[in-house]
C-alpha positions in Angstrom: -22.5 -63.8 12.6 -18.7 -64.1 13.6 -17.0 -61.7 15.9 -13.3 -60.9 15.8 -12.2 -61.9 19.3 -8.5 -60.8 18.6 -9.0 -57.5 19.4 -11.7 -56.8 21.4 -11.1 -52.8 21.1 -11.6 -52.8 17.2 -15.3 -54.3 17.6 -16.6 -56.6 15.4 -17.6 -54.6 12.6 -14.3 -52.8 11.6 -11.6 -54.4 10.1 -8.3 -53.2 10.2 -7.8 -51.4 6.7 -10.9 -49.4 7.6 -9.0 -48.1 11.0 -6.4 -46.8 8.8 -8.8 -45.3 6.5 -10.4 -43.6 9.3 -7.2 -42.3 10.8 -5.5 -40.9 7.9 -9.3 -39.1 6.9 -8.8 -37.8 10.5 -5.2 -36.5 10.0 -6.0 -35.1 6.4 -8.7 -33.0 8.1 -6.7 -31.9 10.9 -3.9 -31.0 8.3 -6.5 -28.8 6.6 -7.9 -27.2 9.4 -4.2 -26.3 10.3 -3.3 -25.1 7.0 -6.6 -22.7 7.0 -5.9 -21.4 10.4 -2.4 -20.5 9.3 -3.7 -18.7 5.8 -6.0 -16.9 8.1 -3.5 -15.7 10.7 -0.7 -15.0 8.1 -2.4 -14.0 4.9 -1.1 -10.6 3.3 -3.7 -7.5 3.7 -4.3 -4.5 1.6 -2.8 -1.4 2.8 -3.9 -0.3 6.4 -6.9 -2.7 6.0 -8.6 -0.5 3.2 -10.0 -1.2 -0.1 -9.2 2.4 -1.0 -5.7 4.6 -1.2 -5.1 8.1 -2.6 -3.3 7.7 -6.0 -1.7 10.2 -8.3 -3.2 11.3 -11.7 0.3 11.2 -13.2 0.0 14.7 -13.2 3.4 17.2 -12.8 3.1 20.9 -11.6 3.6 21.5 -15.4 0.0 20.0 -15.9 -1.1 23.5 -14.3 1.2 25.8 -16.1 -2.0 27.7 -17.2 -3.7 27.7 -14.3 -2.0 29.3 -11.2 -4.8 29.2 -9.0 -5.0 25.3 -9.1 -1.0 25.0 -9.2 -0.9 26.8 -5.3 -3.4 23.9 -4.3 -1.0 21.2 -5.4 1.4 20.5 -2.2 4.8 21.0 -3.6 3.9 23.2 -6.3 4.1 26.8 -6.8 3.3 29.5 -8.8 6.2 31.1 -10.6 7.2 32.9 -13.8 8.1 30.2 -16.5 7.7 29.5 -20.1 5.3 28.0 -21.8 3.7 27.5 -25.0 0.1 28.9 -26.2 -2.9 27.4 -25.6 -3.8 26.1 -29.1 -7.1 24.7 -28.0 -7.7 28.5 -27.0 -6.9 29.8 -30.7 -10.3 30.2 -32.5 -9.4 31.0 -35.8 -7.1 29.4 -38.8 -4.7 32.1 -39.1 -4.2 32.4 -35.0 -3.6 28.7 -34.9 -0.9 28.8 -37.5 0.9 31.7 -36.1 2.8 30.4 -33.4 4.3 27.2 -35.2 3.6 24.8 -32.2 -0.4 24.3 -33.6 -1.9 23.1 -36.7 -5.7 23.6 -38.1 -8.0 20.7 -38.2 -11.6 20.0 -38.6 -13.2 21.3 -35.5 -10.6 23.3 -34.5 -6.9 24.1 -33.6 -4.9 21.4 -31.8 -1.3 20.8 -30.9 1.5 19.8 -33.4 3.8 18.3 -30.6 2.9 15.8 -28.2 4.8 18.0 -25.4 5.0 22.1 -25.2 8.3 22.6 -26.3 8.8 25.7 -24.3 8.3 24.2 -20.8 11.9 24.6 -18.9 13.1 27.0 -21.0 15.3 30.4 -19.6 13.5 33.7 -19.9 15.3 35.0 -22.6 15.5 32.1 -25.0 11.5 31.8 -24.5 11.0 35.5 -25.2 12.9 35.1 -28.6 10.6 32.4 -29.9 7.0 33.3 -31.0 5.3 30.1 -29.8 6.3 30.5 -26.1 5.4 32.8 -23.3 6.9 34.1 -20.2 4.5 34.4 -17.5 2.8 33.3 -14.3 2.9 29.6 -14.6 3.1 26.4 -12.3 6.7 25.1 -11.3 8.2 22.6 -8.4 7.4 18.7 -7.9 3.9 17.7 -6.5 3.9 15.9 -3.3 3.4 11.8 -3.5 -0.4 10.9 -3.0 0.4 8.0 -1.2 1.2 10.4 1.9 -2.6 11.0 2.3 -4.5 8.3 4.0 -8.2 10.1 4.1 -10.4 10.3 1.5 -11.5 14.0 2.4 -7.6 15.0 2.3 -6.8 13.2 -1.0 -9.9 15.2 -2.7 -8.3 18.3 -1.4 -5.4 17.9 -3.9 -6.3 18.1 -7.7 -3.4 15.8 -8.8 -4.6 13.0 -6.4 -8.0 10.5 -6.4 -9.1 8.7 -4.0 -9.7 5.0 -6.1 -9.7 1.5 -5.5 -6.4 -0.8 -4.2 -5.9 -3.7 -6.9 -6.1 -6.9 -5.4 -2.6 -7.3 -6.0 -1.4 -4.9 -4.0 -0.5 -6.2 -0.9 1.4 -5.1 2.3 3.2 -7.8 4.1 
């Protein structure tokens, strides 16, 4: 066996190319480890480290216009005298259903003719002049955002909020 005597530090079994490859792979390994440490230290985290958050259901105070008892449980909403339309789904006969003009009779019962209640927001005098509208105790105001609540027990107290999983793309930097 022939020994490489030019460089005694390199040893007899390592060539120059082998030493370069080893140094290169060590550098890549160190670079990868550094990248991993940086990723862990500076990666974004979800809201407050939690996987859940209090989210709105998309409800407005007008969503509770027929139920003032629930209305007063929603922060920002108040029971007040307001204008709202008849509840078509509570009318039991075809004659009752067709009377207000905002409902229609279909197989299975009375449904809303319009996608939104045309009476909401009308002044008292205009409201009382329309047969399809009722002036009475309802719900007015603007609900407080649900994101202000950070515990499930608080969130569950508000009818317009729900405790739900935070999407994976929701990140706070």
